[in-house]
Each structure stands twice: as structure tokens, then as C-alpha cells.
N, C-alpha and C positions, 0 to 999 in steps of 0.2 A: 219231276212231276209232270212235265209236258207229255212225256212218252205214256205214262198211265193214262192221262186224260185223253190222248189221241188213240190209243188202242181201245178204250172202252167206247168212244164216240163212234169210231169206225166199225166196231162190231156191233153196237146198237143200230147204225144205219144200214149196214149190210143185212142184218137180219129183218129189219124193216122191209127194205126194197124186195127181198126175197119173198116174205109173206105176202106183200102185194101181187106178187106174180104167181102165188100158189105154190111156191117151192119151200122146201125145208132147208134149215141152215145148220143141220147137225154135223155136215161135213165140213165145215169151217173150222179152221185152228188158227189161233193167234198165238204168237210168242213176243214175250216182253223180256229183252235181255238187260242185265244189269252187272256190273262188277262188284256188287255188294252183296251181303247175305240177305238183305231184306229190301223191299220196295220202298220209296219214299224214306230213305234213311235219314234224311234232315228234319223229318216231320216227327210231331210227338207220338208216343207210343199207341194212343187210341186211334189215331189217323191212320197209322200203319197197320194196326190190327184190322181196322174197318176195311181198308182196300186190299189187304190180304184175303180177308174173307170174300169180298166181292169178286176179286180176280178168280179166286179158287171155285166160287159158285158158277162163274161164267166160262169156265174151262180155259 
């Protein structure tokens, strides 16, 4: 769970900083690695589905 939180926070902040400087963030890529088939495999299915959707939307 910590990796998901970290990547979402870093992505948000970097996009914010770039926007303040008038620069786009389209070139940024973030990769979340796991040895499981799904992120947050210990969480309930609704939480997994929500974060899978959020991560997909954010690229």
C-alpha cells in the first residue's frame, strides 16, 4: 500500500510544481512494480478496483 500512496503523491506534486512553472507534465512516466497480479492484493475488491482505475487514469 505504501508504494501506491507514494507514487500517487509524487505524481501529484510533480505535476503541481511543473504547472506552477508553466510546464507540462505529459512527458512524465511512473512505474509501480509488484510481484502480484493486482495492486493492493491484501485489500478488499472494491479498494483494489478503485485504485486500479485511478492508476490507469493517471497513466
